[in-house]
N, C-alpha and C positions, 0 to 999 in steps of 0.2 A: 266389581266385575266390569270389564270393558265390553262395550257393545261389539257384536260380530261385524266384520267388514261386510259391506254390501256386496251382493252377487254382481260380478261384472256383466255388463250386457255384451252379447256377442258382437263382433265386428260386423258392420252392415255389409251385405252382399251387393247392395245398390243404393243409390241416393237419387231422390227426385227433387227437382227444383221448380217450385211454383214461381212464375215470373222468370222462367229460364231464358226468355228471349230478350230480357232487359240487360243493361250493361253489367250490373253487379251479379245477377244470377248467372249470366252467361260466363262471366269471368271466373266465378267460383266453380262452375261446372267444368270449365277447361282445366283448372288446377287440380281438382279432385280426380278427374278422369286421367290426367297425366300421372297421378299416383297409382293408377291401376284400378280404381273403383268405377264400375259401370254407372253412368249417370243418365237420367231421363229428364229432358227439358220439358216443362209443362207450359201450356198456353191455352187461352180460350179457343184459339185457332190452331188445331193440330198441324195444318199445312205450314203455318208460320213456324211452329216448333221444329218440324221436320227440316225446313229450309235453314234454320239456325244451326241445327245439329249437323247438317251435311258437310260443311267444310271441316268441322272437328273430326267427324268420322273419316273423312278422306285423308286426314293427317294421321290416321291410325289410332285415334282416341276412342274409347268405348262410350260413345254418346249417341243417344237416339232422341227423337222428338215424339210427343204425344199430347193429348189434351190434358187439362189439369187433373182429371180423375186418374188418367194413366200415370202421371207423375206421382200422384198421391199413393199409388200402389207399391212404390219402392219401400225398402226397409226403413230408411230414415228420410225425412222430407225437410227441405230448406224452404222457408217462405221469404221471397225476395220481391214482393209485389209493391207497387205504390200504396201508400197508406190509405188513400181514398177508397180503394176497393178491398182493403184488408179484412174487415169483419165479415162482409157478405161472402167473400170467396171461401174463407175458412168455415163459416157456418154451413155452406153448401157442400163441403167436403168432410164434414164431421164423421160420417160413417166410414169413409175410406181411411181416415186418419186415426181412428180409434185404436188404442193399444200401442201407438207408435211414438217414437221420439220426434218431435217437431221443433226444428231450429228456426227461431224467428229472428231475422236480421233487419226488420223494417224500422225505419227512422221516421217518426211523425214530425215533419219539418214544414215550415212555411218560409216564403221568400218575399222580400220587399226591397225597396231601394237601399236599405241599410244592410242587407245581406240575409243570411239564413238565421232562423230562430226556431226554438222548440215549440211545438203545438201542445196545448193541454189535451190530455186524453182522459175521458171519463173514468176508465178502468184504472188509470194511473200510468200506463205505458202500453205500447203495442204488444209487448210480450204478455202482460197481464190480461189484455183484451183477448189475445189468442187463447190463453188458458181458460178464460171465462166462456168462450164459445166452443172450446174443445175439451170438455170435462173428462172425456175418455182418453185423452192423449197426455203425454208428458212433454210440456213445453220448456225449452231451454232458449235463453237469449244469447246470441253470439254472432260474430262476423259483421258487426255494425260499422266498423271503422275502416273497411277495406277500400282501397282505391280501385275503382273499376278500370281505370287506365292501366295500372300496373298488372292487375289480374289478367287483362286481355292482351298484354304486350308479350309476344312470343320471345322477344330478345331478353326479357327480364327472367332470369333463372332462379332468383331468390327474392322473396318478399319479406323483408326484415321488419316484422311487426308482431306485437302480441295481440291475441284475441281474447277479449274479456268475456268470460262465460258465466252466466247467472242462471240459477235454477234451484229447484227444490229436491231433486232426486240425485243422489251422489253418483249412482252408476250412470245416469244419463249425462251429467256434466262431465264425468270422466270420459265417456264415449265421445262427446263433442270436443273435448280437449285433444283426444287422440286423433280425431278427424283433422283438426287444425294442424297438428304436428305432422301430418302426411304431406303438407305443402312446404317445400324448402324455405327456410327462414322464419316460418311462423311458429308461434308457441301459444298454446291455450292456457289461460290463467284463470283459475276459479276466482270469481269476484263477488260472491255473495248470493243471497236468495233472489228469487224472481222479483221481489219488491224493489230491488236495486236496479232493475232494468231501466227505470225512468231516467236516471242520470247518465247511464251508459248510452242510451239512445240520444239524449240531449247533447252529449259531448260531441256528437257528429257536427252540430252547428258550429262549434268552436273550431273543429278541424277544417271545415270548409273555409272559415275565415282565415285560418293560418295558411292554407294552401293557396287561397286567392292572393293574399298579401305577398307571399314568398314564392309564388309560382312553383309550388312543390306538390308532392303526393304523400304528405306526412301521415303516419299512422301513430300508434301508441306503443311505448315500451314501458314496462313496469320494472323498476330497478330493485336490486338487493334480494332477489329470489332466484 
């Protein structure tokens, strides 16, 4: 007997972005809002979030600013904060994030004279750390390899890249793949369980090296699917 298909999660009515004033978070917010999804930018400073949202809203995009708790009130929440504050921020928002799909795109990286390199994370990866401190949420790893420059460039109409999606819950990874598919040129590709987030996050260091050498904004394409 085959197992029943998982119940699909409803399409979110809003997306919150923790770290929404940073380059990656702001770029993802722009692209998702352009697809018609209301987006709430989150920041420790709500005035800063409101200022970041203002030009997007003036351009007709459904973007608002709030403090981090306000962004965490959205249906689905993207985590795009620097790794240094990752654990503490999520732990402080655990009640607001309970029962929600939390998309973690944080890359634990270090930089020295030789370039970018992956940091060791006690939990195994930033995504696993997020699941550890958010036991009441469903954590999915995705959007790690996006170029903030391309995301924020209004003249770029299509971002031709795949989004590697890792997670434990099929309906949640399907939802995140669908979110990626809302952005022209992007495709969400299921890439394994949450334990596989470590190498997905670490691959960002390789891409930074590629982009520095070739002065590009390269992403990832998975072939033959």
